[in-house]
N, CA, C and O atoms as a Maestro MAE file, in Angstrom:
{
 s_m_m2io_version
 :::
 2.0.0
}

f_m_ct {
 s_m_title
 :::
 protein
 m_atom[240] {
  # First column is atom index #
  i_m_mmod_type
  r_m_x_coord
  r_m_y_coord
  r_m_z_coord
  i_m_residue_number
  s_m_chain_name
  s_m_pdb_residue_name
  s_m_pdb_atom_name
  i_m_atomic_number
  :::
  1 25 51.656 50.824 -59.541 1 A "MET " " N  " 7
  2 3 52.736 49.861 -59.637 1 A "MET " " CA " 6
  3 2 53.729 50.102 -58.505 1 A "MET " " C  " 6
  4 15 54.126 51.236 -58.234 1 A "MET " " O  " 8
  5 25 54.108 49.040 -57.870 2 A "MET " " N  " 7
  6 3 55.002 49.185 -56.735 2 A "MET " " CA " 6
  7 2 56.356 48.531 -56.948 2 A "MET " " C  " 6
  8 15 57.296 48.811 -56.205 2 A "MET " " O  " 8
  9 25 56.471 47.687 -57.923 3 A "GLY " " N  " 7
  10 3 57.776 47.104 -58.212 3 A "GLY " " CA " 6
  11 2 58.160 45.950 -57.312 3 A "GLY " " C  " 6
  12 15 57.297 45.277 -56.747 3 A "GLY " " O  " 8
  13 25 59.442 45.724 -57.179 4 A "HIS " " N  " 7
  14 3 59.984 44.516 -56.581 4 A "HIS " " CA " 6
  15 2 59.601 44.254 -55.124 4 A "HIS " " C  " 6
  16 15 59.640 43.101 -54.696 4 A "HIS " " O  " 8
  17 25 59.242 45.252 -54.363 5 A "HIS " " N  " 7
  18 3 58.884 45.010 -52.967 5 A "HIS " " CA " 6
  19 2 57.596 44.205 -52.848 5 A "HIS " " C  " 6
  20 15 57.406 43.483 -51.869 5 A "HIS " " O  " 8
  21 25 56.726 44.320 -53.819 6 A "PHE " " N  " 7
  22 3 55.431 43.647 -53.787 6 A "PHE " " CA " 6
  23 2 55.219 42.751 -54.997 6 A "PHE " " C  " 6
  24 15 54.076 42.470 -55.358 6 A "PHE " " O  " 8
  25 25 56.277 42.305 -55.619 7 A "GLY " " N  " 7
  26 3 56.177 41.493 -56.821 7 A "GLY " " CA " 6
  27 2 56.901 42.186 -57.962 7 A "GLY " " C  " 6
  28 15 57.509 43.240 -57.779 7 A "GLY " " O  " 8
  29 25 56.831 41.600 -59.109 8 A "VAL " " N  " 7
  30 3 57.560 42.153 -60.246 8 A "VAL " " CA " 6
  31 2 56.853 43.402 -60.792 8 A "VAL " " C  " 6
  32 15 55.634 43.525 -60.669 8 A "VAL " " O  " 8
  33 25 57.608 44.322 -61.391 9 A "PRO " " N  " 7
  34 3 57.012 45.539 -61.950 9 A "PRO " " CA " 6
  35 2 55.939 45.221 -62.992 9 A "PRO " " C  " 6
  36 15 56.067 44.267 -63.759 9 A "PRO " " O  " 8
  37 25 54.904 46.015 -63.007 10 A "PHE " " N  " 7
  38 3 53.806 45.957 -63.968 10 A "PHE " " CA " 6
  39 2 52.847 44.786 -63.742 10 A "PHE " " C  " 6
  40 15 51.863 44.662 -64.471 10 A "PHE " " O  " 8
  41 25 53.102 43.936 -62.766 11 A "HIS " " N  " 7
  42 3 52.211 42.801 -62.489 11 A "HIS " " CA " 6
  43 2 51.263 43.224 -61.364 11 A "HIS " " C  " 6
  44 15 51.402 42.797 -60.217 11 A "HIS " " O  " 8
  45 25 50.302 44.070 -61.721 12 A "GLU " " N  " 7
  46 3 49.426 44.680 -60.731 12 A "GLU " " CA " 6
  47 2 48.614 43.658 -59.943 12 A "GLU " " C  " 6
  48 15 48.438 43.814 -58.734 12 A "GLU " " O  " 8
  49 25 48.120 42.625 -60.602 13 A "GLU " " N  " 7
  50 3 47.314 41.618 -59.900 13 A "GLU " " CA " 6
  51 2 48.144 40.899 -58.840 13 A "GLU " " C  " 6
  52 15 47.670 40.685 -57.724 13 A "GLU " " O  " 8
  53 25 49.356 40.530 -59.172 14 A "LEU " " N  " 7
  54 3 50.220 39.865 -58.196 14 A "LEU " " CA " 6
  55 2 50.552 40.812 -57.047 14 A "LEU " " C  " 6
  56 15 50.562 40.396 -55.888 14 A "LEU " " O  " 8
  57 25 50.821 42.071 -57.351 15 A "GLN " " N  " 7
  58 3 51.118 43.041 -56.299 15 A "GLN " " CA " 6
  59 2 49.956 43.164 -55.330 15 A "GLN " " C  " 6
  60 15 50.157 43.230 -54.117 15 A "GLN " " O  " 8
  61 25 48.736 43.197 -55.864 16 A "LYS " " N  " 7
  62 3 47.549 43.270 -55.004 16 A "LYS " " CA " 6
  63 2 47.430 42.012 -54.148 16 A "LYS " " C  " 6
  64 15 47.117 42.102 -52.961 16 A "LYS " " O  " 8
  65 25 47.676 40.840 -54.737 17 A "ARG " " N  " 7
  66 3 47.598 39.590 -53.977 17 A "ARG " " CA " 6
  67 2 48.608 39.562 -52.840 17 A "ARG " " C  " 6
  68 15 48.294 39.115 -51.737 17 A "ARG " " O  " 8
  69 25 49.813 40.036 -53.104 18 A "ILE " " N  " 7
  70 3 50.856 40.046 -52.077 18 A "ILE " " CA " 6
  71 2 50.475 40.983 -50.939 18 A "ILE " " C  " 6
  72 15 50.618 40.627 -49.770 18 A "ILE " " O  " 8
  73 25 49.993 42.170 -51.268 19 A "ILE " " N  " 7
  74 3 49.608 43.125 -50.232 19 A "ILE " " CA " 6
  75 2 48.436 42.589 -49.419 19 A "ILE " " C  " 6
  76 15 48.447 42.665 -48.190 19 A "ILE " " O  " 8
  77 25 47.427 42.047 -50.096 20 A "ARG " " N  " 7
  78 3 46.264 41.499 -49.373 20 A "ARG " " CA " 6
  79 2 46.667 40.331 -48.478 20 A "ARG " " C  " 6
  80 15 46.185 40.211 -47.352 20 A "ARG " " O  " 8
  81 25 47.539 39.485 -48.973 21 A "THR " " N  " 7
  82 3 48.006 38.355 -48.169 21 A "THR " " CA " 6
  83 2 48.771 38.846 -46.951 21 A "THR " " C  " 6
  84 15 48.564 38.355 -45.841 21 A "THR " " O  " 8
  85 25 49.646 39.805 -47.156 22 A "ALA " " N  " 7
  86 3 50.425 40.347 -46.033 22 A "ALA " " CA " 6
  87 2 49.506 40.953 -44.978 22 A "ALA " " C  " 6
  88 15 49.709 40.732 -43.784 22 A "ALA " " O  " 8
  89 25 48.516 41.699 -45.395 23 A "LEU " " N  " 7
  90 3 47.589 42.301 -44.442 23 A "LEU " " CA " 6
  91 2 46.749 41.240 -43.725 23 A "LEU " " C  " 6
  92 15 46.464 41.371 -42.534 23 A "LEU " " O  " 8
  93 25 46.362 40.209 -44.440 24 A "SER " " N  " 7
  94 3 45.560 39.154 -43.800 24 A "SER " " CA " 6
  95 2 46.366 38.410 -42.741 24 A "SER " " C  " 6
  96 15 45.796 37.900 -41.777 24 A "SER " " O  " 8
  97 25 47.673 38.344 -42.909 25 A "ARG " " N  " 7
  98 3 48.516 37.646 -41.930 25 A "ARG " " CA " 6
  99 2 48.496 38.345 -40.574 25 A "ARG " " C  " 6
  100 15 48.806 37.717 -39.562 25 A "ARG " " O  " 8
  101 25 48.144 39.614 -40.527 26 A "ILE " " N  " 7
  102 3 48.064 40.338 -39.255 26 A "ILE " " CA " 6
  103 2 47.058 39.669 -38.330 26 A "ILE " " C  " 6
  104 15 47.299 39.542 -37.129 26 A "ILE " " O  " 8
  105 25 45.941 39.246 -38.884 27 A "THR " " N  " 7
  106 3 44.903 38.629 -38.053 27 A "THR " " CA " 6
  107 2 44.926 37.103 -38.099 27 A "THR " " C  " 6
  108 15 44.386 36.457 -37.201 27 A "THR " " O  " 8
  109 25 45.536 36.517 -39.120 28 A "GLU " " N  " 7
  110 3 45.486 35.068 -39.267 28 A "GLU " " CA " 6
  111 2 46.703 34.342 -38.701 28 A "GLU " " C  " 6
  112 15 46.652 33.127 -38.509 28 A "GLU " " O  " 8
  113 25 47.775 35.043 -38.433 29 A "ALA " " N  " 7
  114 3 48.963 34.389 -37.878 29 A "ALA " " CA " 6
  115 2 48.614 33.843 -36.495 29 A "ALA " " C  " 6
  116 15 47.963 34.517 -35.696 29 A "ALA " " O  " 8
  117 25 49.053 32.622 -36.225 30 A "GLU " " N  " 7
  118 3 48.716 31.998 -34.953 30 A "GLU " " CA " 6
  119 2 49.597 32.489 -33.811 30 A "GLU " " C  " 6
  120 15 49.168 32.499 -32.657 30 A "GLU " " O  " 8
  121 25 50.827 32.898 -34.122 31 A "LYS " " N  " 7
  122 3 51.724 33.398 -33.087 31 A "LYS " " CA " 6
  123 2 52.762 34.305 -33.727 31 A "LYS " " C  " 6
  124 15 52.949 34.292 -34.944 31 A "LYS " " O  " 8
  125 25 53.421 35.076 -32.915 32 A "SER " " N  " 7
  126 3 54.467 35.959 -33.399 32 A "SER " " CA " 6
  127 2 55.583 35.134 -34.039 32 A "SER " " C  " 6
  128 15 56.003 34.117 -33.486 32 A "SER " " O  " 8
  129 25 56.046 35.560 -35.172 33 A "GLY " " N  " 7
  130 3 57.129 34.859 -35.851 33 A "GLY " " CA " 6
  131 2 56.670 33.787 -36.817 33 A "GLY " " C  " 6
  132 15 57.500 33.137 -37.454 33 A "GLY " " O  " 8
  133 25 55.353 33.584 -36.942 34 A "ASP " " N  " 7
  134 3 54.861 32.608 -37.926 34 A "ASP " " CA " 6
  135 2 55.382 32.974 -39.311 34 A "ASP " " C  " 6
  136 15 55.469 34.150 -39.663 34 A "ASP " " O  " 8
  137 25 55.717 31.981 -40.069 35 A "ILE " " N  " 7
  138 3 56.200 32.189 -41.437 35 A "ILE " " CA " 6
  139 2 55.160 31.656 -42.404 35 A "ILE " " C  " 6
  140 15 54.701 30.522 -42.269 35 A "ILE " " O  " 8
  141 25 54.793 32.466 -43.371 36 A "TYR " " N  " 7
  142 3 53.825 32.072 -44.393 36 A "TYR " " CA " 6
  143 2 54.554 31.997 -45.722 36 A "TYR " " C  " 6
  144 15 55.246 32.938 -46.110 36 A "TYR " " O  " 8
  145 25 54.403 30.898 -46.409 37 A "LEU " " N  " 7
  146 3 55.027 30.738 -47.727 37 A "LEU " " CA " 6
  147 2 54.004 31.078 -48.798 37 A "LEU " " C  " 6
  148 15 53.014 30.369 -48.980 37 A "LEU " " O  " 8
  149 25 54.256 32.165 -49.497 38 A "PHE " " N  " 7
  150 3 53.363 32.595 -50.579 38 A "PHE " " CA " 6
  151 2 53.373 31.533 -51.666 38 A "PHE " " C  " 6
  152 15 54.440 31.025 -52.010 38 A "PHE " " O  " 8
  153 25 52.218 31.182 -52.217 39 A "PRO " " N  " 7
  154 3 52.136 30.069 -53.170 39 A "PRO " " CA " 6
  155 2 52.622 30.373 -54.589 39 A "PRO " " C  " 6
  156 15 52.052 29.874 -55.559 39 A "PRO " " O  " 8
  157 25 53.661 31.180 -54.711 40 A "MET " " N  " 7
  158 3 54.245 31.465 -56.022 40 A "MET " " CA " 6
  159 2 55.719 31.752 -55.816 40 A "MET " " C  " 6
  160 15 56.094 32.463 -54.884 40 A "MET " " O  " 8
  161 25 56.548 31.205 -56.675 41 A "THR " " N  " 7
  162 3 57.978 31.479 -56.569 41 A "THR " " CA " 6
  163 2 58.307 32.775 -57.307 41 A "THR " " C  " 6
  164 15 57.541 33.242 -58.150 41 A "THR " " O  " 8
  165 25 59.458 33.341 -56.970 42 A "TRP " " N  " 7
  166 3 59.900 34.552 -57.661 42 A "TRP " " CA " 6
  167 2 60.100 34.263 -59.152 42 A "TRP " " C  " 6
  168 15 59.788 35.104 -59.994 42 A "TRP " " O  " 8
  169 25 60.616 33.085 -59.475 43 A "ALA " " N  " 7
  170 3 60.845 32.731 -60.885 43 A "ALA " " CA " 6
  171 2 59.523 32.710 -61.656 43 A "ALA " " C  " 6
  172 15 59.456 33.191 -62.787 43 A "ALA " " O  " 8
  173 25 58.481 32.158 -61.052 44 A "GLU " " N  " 7
  174 3 57.167 32.129 -61.705 44 A "GLU " " CA " 6
  175 2 56.636 33.553 -61.906 44 A "GLU " " C  " 6
  176 15 56.112 33.894 -62.966 44 A "GLU " " O  " 8
  177 25 56.786 34.367 -60.868 45 A "ALA " " N  " 7
  178 3 56.318 35.756 -60.954 45 A "ALA " " CA " 6
  179 2 57.070 36.506 -62.042 45 A "ALA " " C  " 6
  180 15 56.472 37.276 -62.794 45 A "ALA " " O  " 8
  181 25 58.369 36.287 -62.132 46 A "ARG " " N  " 7
  182 3 59.175 36.998 -63.130 46 A "ARG " " CA " 6
  183 2 58.792 36.586 -64.548 46 A "ARG " " C  " 6
  184 15 58.756 37.425 -65.449 46 A "ARG " " O  " 8
  185 25 58.507 35.307 -64.750 47 A "LEU " " N  " 7
  186 3 58.064 34.868 -66.077 47 A "LEU " " CA " 6
  187 2 56.759 35.556 -66.471 47 A "LEU " " C  " 6
  188 15 56.608 36.014 -67.603 47 A "LEU " " O  " 8
  189 25 55.822 35.625 -65.534 48 A "GLU " " N  " 7
  190 3 54.565 36.318 -65.812 48 A "GLU " " CA " 6
  191 2 54.827 37.802 -66.073 48 A "GLU " " C  " 6
  192 15 54.221 38.402 -66.960 48 A "GLU " " O  " 8
  193 25 55.736 38.384 -65.291 49 A "GLY " " N  " 7
  194 3 56.082 39.786 -65.477 49 A "GLY " " CA " 6
  195 2 56.667 40.067 -66.844 49 A "GLY " " C  " 6
  196 15 56.362 41.090 -67.456 49 A "GLY " " O  " 8
  197 25 57.503 39.168 -67.325 50 A "LYS " " N  " 7
  198 3 58.100 39.340 -68.660 50 A "LYS " " CA " 6
  199 2 57.027 39.314 -69.738 50 A "LYS " " C  " 6
  200 15 57.104 40.060 -70.714 50 A "LYS " " O  " 8
  201 25 56.022 38.449 -69.562 51 A "GLU " " N  " 7
  202 3 54.917 38.395 -70.528 51 A "GLU " " CA " 6
  203 2 54.130 39.710 -70.520 51 A "GLU " " C  " 6
  204 15 53.727 40.211 -71.570 51 A "GLU " " O  " 8
  205 25 53.922 40.249 -69.337 52 A "ILE " " N  " 7
  206 3 53.207 41.533 -69.221 52 A "ILE " " CA " 6
  207 2 54.025 42.639 -69.896 52 A "ILE " " C  " 6
  208 15 53.471 43.477 -70.607 52 A "ILE " " O  " 8
  209 25 55.335 42.640 -69.672 53 A "GLU " " N  " 7
  210 3 56.192 43.649 -70.304 53 A "GLU " " CA " 6
  211 2 56.147 43.540 -71.829 53 A "GLU " " C  " 6
  212 15 56.144 44.558 -72.521 53 A "GLU " " O  " 8
  213 25 56.111 42.319 -72.355 54 A "LYS " " N  " 7
  214 3 55.999 42.122 -73.811 54 A "LYS " " CA " 6
  215 2 54.694 42.715 -74.324 54 A "LYS " " C  " 6
  216 15 54.675 43.401 -75.346 54 A "LYS " " O  " 8
  217 25 53.597 42.445 -73.605 55 A "LYS " " N  " 7
  218 3 52.293 42.953 -74.024 55 A "LYS " " CA " 6
  219 2 52.254 44.476 -73.980 55 A "LYS " " C  " 6
  220 15 51.584 45.109 -74.797 55 A "LYS " " O  " 8
  221 25 52.969 45.060 -73.029 56 A "LEU " " N  " 7
  222 3 53.014 46.521 -72.920 56 A "LEU " " CA " 6
  223 2 54.017 47.133 -73.894 56 A "LEU " " C  " 6
  224 15 54.061 48.352 -74.055 56 A "LEU " " O  " 8
  225 25 54.825 46.288 -74.546 57 A "GLY " " N  " 7
  226 3 55.803 46.779 -75.504 57 A "GLY " " CA " 6
  227 2 57.015 47.406 -74.853 57 A "GLY " " C  " 6
  228 15 57.661 48.270 -75.446 57 A "GLY " " O  " 8
  229 25 57.337 46.980 -73.626 58 A "ILE " " N  " 7
  230 3 58.485 47.552 -72.921 58 A "ILE " " CA " 6
  231 2 59.549 46.504 -72.603 58 A "ILE " " C  " 6
  232 15 60.500 46.789 -71.876 58 A "ILE " " O  " 8
  233 25 59.398 45.301 -73.139 59 A "ALA " " N  " 7
  234 3 60.387 44.244 -72.892 59 A "ALA " " CA " 6
  235 2 61.677 44.573 -73.637 59 A "ALA " " C  " 6
  236 15 61.641 45.079 -74.759 59 A "ALA " " O  " 8
  237 25 62.819 44.285 -73.008 60 A "PRO " " N  " 7
  238 3 64.101 44.567 -73.681 60 A "PRO " " CA " 6
  239 2 64.337 43.673 -74.880 60 A "PRO " " C  " 6
  240 15 65.366 43.790 -75.545 60 A "PRO " " O  " 8
  :::
 }
 m_bond[239] {
  # First column is bond index #
  i_m_from
  i_m_to
  i_m_order
  :::
  1 1 2 1
  2 2 3 1
  3 3 4 2
  4 3 5 1
  5 5 6 1
  6 6 7 1
  7 7 8 2
  8 7 9 1
  9 9 10 1
  10 10 11 1
  11 11 12 2
  12 11 13 1
  13 13 14 1
  14 14 15 1
  15 15 16 2
  16 15 17 1
  17 17 18 1
  18 18 19 1
  19 19 20 2
  20 19 21 1
  21 21 22 1
  22 22 23 1
  23 23 24 2
  24 23 25 1
  25 25 26 1
  26 26 27 1
  27 27 28 2
  28 27 29 1
  29 29 30 1
  30 30 31 1
  31 31 32 2
  32 31 33 1
  33 33 34 1
  34 34 35 1
  35 35 36 2
  36 35 37 1
  37 37 38 1
  38 38 39 1
  39 39 40 2
  40 39 41 1
  41 41 42 1
  42 42 43 1
  43 43 44 2
  44 43 45 1
  45 45 46 1
  46 46 47 1
  47 47 48 2
  48 47 49 1
  49 49 50 1
  50 50 51 1
  51 51 52 2
  52 51 53 1
  53 53 54 1
  54 54 55 1
  55 55 56 2
  56 55 57 1
  57 57 58 1
  58 58 59 1
  59 59 60 2
  60 59 61 1
  61 61 62 1
  62 62 63 1
  63 63 64 2
  64 63 65 1
  65 65 66 1
  66 66 67 1
  67 67 68 2
  68 67 69 1
  69 69 70 1
  70 70 71 1
  71 71 72 2
  72 71 73 1
  73 73 74 1
  74 74 75 1
  75 75 76 2
  76 75 77 1
  77 77 78 1
  78 78 79 1
  79 79 80 2
  80 79 81 1
  81 81 82 1
  82 82 83 1
  83 83 84 2
  84 83 85 1
  85 85 86 1
  86 86 87 1
  87 87 88 2
  88 87 89 1
  89 89 90 1
  90 90 91 1
  91 91 92 2
  92 91 93 1
  93 93 94 1
  94 94 95 1
  95 95 96 2
  96 95 97 1
  97 97 98 1
  98 98 99 1
  99 99 100 2
  100 99 101 1
  101 101 102 1
  102 102 103 1
  103 103 104 2
  104 103 105 1
  105 105 106 1
  106 106 107 1
  107 107 108 2
  108 107 109 1
  109 109 110 1
  110 110 111 1
  111 111 112 2
  112 111 113 1
  113 113 114 1
  114 114 115 1
  115 115 116 2
  116 115 117 1
  117 117 118 1
  118 118 119 1
  119 119 120 2
  120 119 121 1
  121 121 122 1
  122 122 123 1
  123 123 124 2
  124 123 125 1
  125 125 126 1
  126 126 127 1
  127 127 128 2
  128 127 129 1
  129 129 130 1
  130 130 131 1
  131 131 132 2
  132 131 133 1
  133 133 134 1
  134 134 135 1
  135 135 136 2
  136 135 137 1
  137 137 138 1
  138 138 139 1
  139 139 140 2
  140 139 141 1
  141 141 142 1
  142 142 143 1
  143 143 144 2
  144 143 145 1
  145 145 146 1
  146 146 147 1
  147 147 148 2
  148 147 149 1
  149 149 150 1
  150 150 151 1
  151 151 152 2
  152 151 153 1
  153 153 154 1
  154 154 155 1
  155 155 156 2
  156 155 157 1
  157 157 158 1
  158 158 159 1
  159 159 160 2
  160 159 161 1
  161 161 162 1
  162 162 163 1
  163 163 164 2
  164 163 165 1
  165 165 166 1
  166 166 167 1
  167 167 168 2
  168 167 169 1
  169 169 170 1
  170 170 171 1
  171 171 172 2
  172 171 173 1
  173 173 174 1
  174 174 175 1
  175 175 176 2
  176 175 177 1
  177 177 178 1
  178 178 179 1
  179 179 180 2
  180 179 181 1
  181 181 182 1
  182 182 183 1
  183 183 184 2
  184 183 185 1
  185 185 186 1
  186 186 187 1
  187 187 188 2
  188 187 189 1
  189 189 190 1
  190 190 191 1
  191 191 192 2
  192 191 193 1
  193 193 194 1
  194 194 195 1
  195 195 196 2
  196 195 197 1
  197 197 198 1
  198 198 199 1
  199 199 200 2
  200 199 201 1
  201 201 202 1
  202 202 203 1
  203 203 204 2
  204 203 205 1
  205 205 206 1
  206 206 207 1
  207 207 208 2
  208 207 209 1
  209 209 210 1
  210 210 211 1
  211 211 212 2
  212 211 213 1
  213 213 214 1
  214 214 215 1
  215 215 216 2
  216 215 217 1
  217 217 218 1
  218 218 219 1
  219 219 220 2
  220 219 221 1
  221 221 222 1
  222 222 223 1
  223 223 224 2
  224 223 225 1
  225 225 226 1
  226 226 227 1
  227 227 228 2
  228 227 229 1
  229 229 230 1
  230 230 231 1
  231 231 232 2
  232 231 233 1
  233 233 234 1
  234 234 235 1
  235 235 236 2
  236 235 237 1
  237 237 238 1
  238 238 239 1
  239 239 240 2
  :::
 }
}
């Protein structure tokens, strides 16, 4: 688990997707400074994260 730098805490699948996407941009970016918009908003990720926390029994 890596936490907020790579997605919400405990959302391992999303964290892996973010890291893989970031690494793929090294070879797929067309020019320096290209901006890639990840296809998920922080709000969507946080909602999924809250569900994961509930399932783990650690939700406040």
